[in-house]
Rosetta silent file (secondary structure, phi, psi, omega in degrees, C-alpha in Angstrom):
SEQUENCE: MIESEVAILRRVKHVNIVQLVEEFDFENDLYLVMELVKGGDLFDAIASATKYTEKDASLMVHDLSSALCYLHSLNIVHRDIKPENLLVVEHEDGSRSLKLGDFGLAVEAKEPLFTVCGTPTYVAPEILAETGYGLKVDIWAAGVIMYILLCGFPP
SCORE:     score description
SCORE:     0.000 S_00000001
   1 L     0.000  -49.316 -173.343   83.903   60.358  -56.503 S_00000001
   2 H   -64.839  -26.591 -178.778   81.972   62.823  -54.531 S_00000001
   3 H   -66.437  -38.946 -171.944   78.872   60.501  -54.412 S_00000001
   4 H   -71.499  -46.009  179.889   80.999   57.826  -52.749 S_00000001
   5 H   -60.929  -33.783 -178.989   82.322   60.317  -50.194 S_00000001
   6 H   -71.607  -47.738  173.720   78.908   61.688  -49.400 S_00000001
   7 H   -50.935  -42.033 -173.886   77.554   58.166  -49.124 S_00000001
   8 H   -75.145  -52.062 -173.979   80.211   57.206  -46.487 S_00000001
   9 H   -55.755  -27.932  174.241   79.772   60.601  -44.588 S_00000001
  10 H   -67.468  -40.155 -178.910   75.940   59.837  -44.288 S_00000001
  11 H   -79.063  -22.392 -169.931   76.729   56.590  -42.661 S_00000001
  12 L   -97.939  128.314  176.976   79.388   57.530  -40.130 S_00000001
  13 L  -138.562  101.410 -175.594   78.532   58.958  -36.851 S_00000001
  14 L  -152.840  148.994 -173.732   81.410   59.119  -34.274 S_00000001
  15 L   -61.611  -32.048 -177.029   82.794   61.639  -31.837 S_00000001
  16 L  -101.246   27.138  175.349   86.294   61.623  -33.535 S_00000001
  17 E  -132.440  130.382  168.411   84.966   62.025  -37.196 S_00000001
  18 L   -50.724  127.569 -175.867   83.925   65.366  -38.722 S_00000001
  19 L   -95.221  144.061  169.148   80.244   65.058  -39.093 S_00000001
  20 E   -85.708  120.930 -175.614   78.067   65.860  -42.154 S_00000001
  21 E   -88.769  -47.411 -175.127   75.434   68.191  -40.895 S_00000001
  22 E  -156.922  161.070  176.214   73.354   68.751  -44.030 S_00000001
  23 E  -137.398  140.510  173.892   73.567   68.451  -47.709 S_00000001
  24 E  -128.263  135.645  179.090   71.950   70.569  -50.442 S_00000001
  25 E  -112.039  107.785  174.516   71.651   69.685  -54.186 S_00000001
  26 E  -117.433  111.149 -179.931   71.009   72.731  -56.366 S_00000001
  27 L    55.690 -112.171  176.269   70.939   72.259  -60.095 S_00000001
  28 L  -105.828   17.785  179.255   74.453   70.933  -60.778 S_00000001
  29 E  -115.223  145.464  170.388   76.043   71.929  -57.476 S_00000001
  30 E  -118.345  131.090  174.430   76.210   69.930  -54.214 S_00000001
  31 E  -111.315  138.013 -177.264   76.807   71.756  -51.103 S_00000001
  32 E  -117.013  130.117  170.860   77.939   69.953  -47.948 S_00000001
  33 E   -98.871  116.460 -178.311   77.487   71.481  -44.493 S_00000001
  34 E  -112.767  150.729  177.919   80.165   69.997  -42.135 S_00000001
  35 L   -54.124  133.207  179.928   80.632   70.236  -38.529 S_00000001
  36 L   -79.399  132.301  176.837   82.788   73.310  -37.620 S_00000001
  37 L  -135.242  120.067 -168.065   86.074   72.535  -35.971 S_00000001
  38 L   -94.757   -6.047 -170.633   88.025   75.698  -35.092 S_00000001
  39 L   -94.186   15.431 -175.127   91.352   74.459  -33.939 S_00000001
  40 L    72.475 -169.147 -178.794   93.040   73.867  -37.325 S_00000001
  41 E  -109.566  166.383 -175.280   94.715   70.695  -38.394 S_00000001
  42 H   -68.316  -23.220  178.580   97.286   68.562  -36.912 S_00000001
  43 H   -67.091  -36.906  176.563   99.921   69.438  -39.496 S_00000001
  44 H   -71.619  -36.233  175.499   99.919   73.070  -38.383 S_00000001
  45 H   -60.032  -43.909 -176.263   99.870   71.825  -34.798 S_00000001
  46 H   -70.722  -37.492  179.759  102.943   69.737  -35.297 S_00000001
  47 H   -61.098  -38.005 -179.883  104.732   72.560  -37.117 S_00000001
  48 H   -69.800  -45.067 -176.453  104.060   74.753  -34.179 S_00000001
  49 H   -93.196  -16.159 -179.531  105.073   72.289  -31.419 S_00000001
  50 L    75.070  -78.322  178.212  107.763   70.219  -33.290 S_00000001
  51 L  -140.009  157.881 -169.499  107.108   67.158  -31.086 S_00000001
  52 L  -104.228  163.242  169.496  104.777   66.118  -28.336 S_00000001
  53 L   -70.989  164.460  179.461  105.093   64.453  -24.931 S_00000001
  54 H   -65.673  -36.332  178.107  104.293   60.728  -24.820 S_00000001
  55 H   -61.354  -54.650 -179.944  101.018   61.552  -22.879 S_00000001
  56 H   -57.378  -45.756 -177.723   99.905   64.139  -25.400 S_00000001
  57 H   -66.081  -40.567  175.021  100.818   62.029  -28.373 S_00000001
  58 H   -60.803  -33.919  179.455   98.934   58.953  -26.763 S_00000001
  59 H   -68.404  -37.830 -177.866   95.701   61.053  -26.372 S_00000001
  60 H   -75.042  -36.580  175.144   95.833   62.060  -30.079 S_00000001
  61 H   -61.712  -44.308  177.859   96.678   58.461  -31.136 S_00000001
  62 H   -51.455  -49.161  174.978   93.716   57.347  -29.088 S_00000001
  63 H   -60.565  -44.874  178.078   91.348   59.675  -30.830 S_00000001
  64 H   -66.562  -48.589  178.074   92.575   58.572  -34.234 S_00000001
  65 H   -59.305  -37.898  176.540   92.505   54.834  -33.272 S_00000001
  66 H   -60.891  -42.685  175.736   88.972   55.260  -31.979 S_00000001
  67 H   -67.520  -49.231  177.502   87.814   56.706  -35.242 S_00000001
  68 H   -57.648  -44.755  179.802   89.635   54.013  -37.228 S_00000001
  69 H   -57.894  -41.543  177.260   88.263   51.253  -35.177 S_00000001
  70 H   -63.960  -51.052  177.007   84.808   52.526  -35.766 S_00000001
  71 H   -58.182  -42.520 -179.065   85.369   52.956  -39.527 S_00000001
  72 H   -67.790  -26.556  173.122   86.924   49.576  -39.811 S_00000001
  73 H   -62.750  -27.282  175.851   83.903   48.000  -38.000 S_00000001
  74 L   -93.046    4.093  179.454   81.894   49.251  -41.028 S_00000001
  75 L    65.171   31.258  174.420   84.593   47.943  -43.384 S_00000001
  76 E  -100.958  124.490  172.120   85.469   51.485  -44.455 S_00000001
  77 E  -106.315  129.971 -177.726   89.058   52.187  -45.230 S_00000001
  78 L   -73.625  -38.571  179.073   89.983   55.895  -45.350 S_00000001
  79 L    60.162    9.411  178.858   93.155   55.581  -47.393 S_00000001
  80 L  -145.889   46.966  174.741   94.431   59.246  -46.761 S_00000001
  81 L   -75.244  119.804 -176.407   95.257   59.284  -43.033 S_00000001
  82 L  -160.461  158.215 -178.203   97.590   62.244  -42.559 S_00000001
  83 H   -56.176  -30.650 -175.821   97.968   65.284  -40.189 S_00000001
  84 H   -70.363  -22.413 -178.557   96.274   67.529  -42.779 S_00000001
  85 H  -109.928   22.867  174.031   93.086   65.427  -42.462 S_00000001
  86 E  -123.086  113.233  176.559   92.996   65.431  -38.571 S_00000001
  87 E   -91.502  147.030 -172.925   91.449   68.485  -37.168 S_00000001
  88 E   -98.076  121.843  170.753   92.178   69.723  -33.652 S_00000001
  89 E   -99.711  124.372 -178.613   89.353   70.431  -31.357 S_00000001
  90 E  -104.264  115.444 -176.408   90.252   72.778  -28.513 S_00000001
  91 L   -82.656  158.681  179.955   87.983   72.277  -25.525 S_00000001
  92 L   -56.472  -40.689  179.389   87.062   74.886  -22.873 S_00000001
  93 L   -73.782    6.567  172.547   89.198   73.098  -20.177 S_00000001
  94 L    93.448  -10.943  176.754   92.268   73.594  -22.423 S_00000001
  95 L   -72.735  162.962  175.427   92.329   69.857  -23.575 S_00000001
  96 E  -128.493  157.215  177.361   92.386   68.871  -27.296 S_00000001
  97 E  -143.574  164.251 -178.153   90.983   66.097  -29.240 S_00000001
  98 E  -116.077  144.724  175.509   91.223   65.041  -32.859 S_00000001
  99 E  -125.526  133.547  178.066   88.526   64.605  -35.442 S_00000001
 100 E   -85.727  132.744  178.484   89.206   62.753  -38.762 S_00000001
 101 L  -129.233 -170.213  176.804   88.049   64.402  -41.940 S_00000001
 102 L    54.208   88.980 -178.098   88.365   64.395  -45.741 S_00000001
 103 L   -96.148   18.237 -177.179   86.761   61.021  -46.911 S_00000001
 104 L   -57.488  -30.106  179.505   87.500   61.681  -50.575 S_00000001
 105 L   -99.921   -4.685 -176.333   89.517   58.397  -50.889 S_00000001
 106 L   -64.726  129.294  174.042   87.405   56.379  -48.501 S_00000001
 107 E  -141.692  169.521  178.513   85.735   53.337  -49.690 S_00000001
 108 E   -86.120  135.438 -168.649   84.085   50.191  -48.368 S_00000001
 109 L  -106.782   75.851 -174.372   86.629   47.428  -48.470 S_00000001
 110 L   -80.237  -26.520  176.286   84.545   44.250  -49.302 S_00000001
 111 L  -147.706  167.882 -177.594   87.502   42.712  -51.075 S_00000001
 112 L   -52.863  142.558 -179.960   91.233   43.650  -51.658 S_00000001
 113 E   -99.582  149.965  178.925   91.792   46.982  -53.146 S_00000001
 114 L  -133.250    4.128  178.090   94.356   47.761  -55.726 S_00000001
 115 L   -68.914  117.502  179.514   94.094   51.477  -56.371 S_00000001
 116 L   -84.218  108.250 -174.404   97.378   53.181  -55.638 S_00000001
 117 L  -153.398  170.395  178.895   96.464   56.374  -53.753 S_00000001
 118 L   115.318 -175.325 -173.389   97.190   58.270  -50.518 S_00000001
 119 L  -108.687  131.261 -167.165  100.024   60.704  -49.576 S_00000001
 120 H   -48.791  -40.746 -178.894  103.589   59.224  -50.104 S_00000001
 121 H   -63.138  -24.755 -174.969  104.829   59.682  -46.559 S_00000001
 122 H  -111.538    1.845 -176.250  101.922   57.789  -45.021 S_00000001
 123 L   -77.403  132.898  178.943  101.302   55.125  -47.694 S_00000001
 124 L   -67.953  147.069 -179.029  101.550   51.505  -46.619 S_00000001
 125 H   -62.808  -28.672 -176.153  103.995   49.203  -48.533 S_00000001
 126 H   -71.057  -26.006  176.133  101.243   46.908  -49.653 S_00000001
 127 H   -64.272  -50.551 -170.762   99.571   49.967  -51.611 S_00000001
 128 H   -74.142  -26.718  176.144  102.846   50.444  -53.457 S_00000001
 129 L   -75.184  -10.139 -176.664  103.385   46.710  -54.089 S_00000001
 130 L    48.791   41.216 -172.288  100.082   46.591  -55.848 S_00000001
 131 L  -110.273    1.916 -176.825   99.385   43.170  -54.391 S_00000001
 132 L   106.799  141.963  173.160   95.919   44.048  -52.797 S_00000001
 133 E  -150.472 -179.647 -174.206   95.317   45.752  -49.513 S_00000001
 134 L  -150.607 -143.655 -174.774   92.559   46.409  -47.047 S_00000001
 135 L   -63.516  -32.782 -174.646   91.818   48.152  -43.771 S_00000001
 136 H   -63.491   -9.269 -177.544   95.274   47.837  -42.291 S_00000001
 137 H   -69.570  -24.721  178.069   96.783   50.513  -44.555 S_00000001
 138 H   -67.848  -38.466 -178.684   95.061   53.052  -42.203 S_00000001
 139 H   -63.302  -47.043  175.149   96.855   51.527  -39.263 S_00000001
 140 H   -58.535  -39.411  177.904  100.194   51.929  -40.909 S_00000001
 141 H   -70.165  -39.576  177.923   99.533   55.664  -41.489 S_00000001
 142 H   -59.532  -37.724  175.246   98.463   56.049  -37.974 S_00000001
 143 H   -67.869  -33.871  171.815  101.819   54.631  -36.879 S_00000001
 144 H   -64.786  -38.597  177.245  103.617   57.084  -39.029 S_00000001
 145 H   -63.968  -42.643  175.852  101.695   59.871  -37.430 S_00000001
 146 H   -62.419  -46.384  176.794  102.596   58.542  -34.041 S_00000001
 147 H   -50.510  -46.059 -178.453  106.210   58.440  -34.959 S_00000001
 148 H   -67.913  -41.048  174.295  106.069   62.085  -36.059 S_00000001
 149 H   -54.215  -46.609 -172.453  104.286   63.241  -32.877 S_00000001
 150 H   -80.973  -32.523 -178.853  106.974   61.639  -30.696 S_00000001
 151 H  -105.876  -14.498  178.980  110.099   62.415  -32.856 S_00000001
 152 L    83.673    2.212  177.536  109.114   65.659  -34.648 S_00000001
 153 L  -155.588  159.517 -177.483  109.960   64.287  -38.120 S_00000001
 154 L   -81.669  152.027 -179.192  108.701   61.281  -40.323 S_00000001
 155 L   -59.819    0.000    0.000  110.417   57.895  -40.311 S_00000001
């Protein structure tokens, strides 16, 4: 599983995705050096703020959408889009942006996928139906996150 994650991390280069900086393979251990993001994750930010203005939520959803558009252009489906996997970047001017991380469930979607995976609150219905799914499951999860940002609780 880790080989698949590392292979995807080697391929992706995007401002809204946590970057793989270096990797070291020593004997039976693989060490990954990832980009440092100091602002914590979106889950903690949501817990602190409860809900966000439409403007702030739209900026966060824009960052997530940008990352997903890029991944989907490479036929990569993340399959675990959730606030815990979105890291908050705090810029010097006080603004914030998001970076997507944790590619442990990500795969290239060359054909319909059938593995039931993800975090229950964010899982698209087609994953649970086991009828085959693709890139669109990430969009469903992004919609759930947008709802939470605006309402302060999941749908």
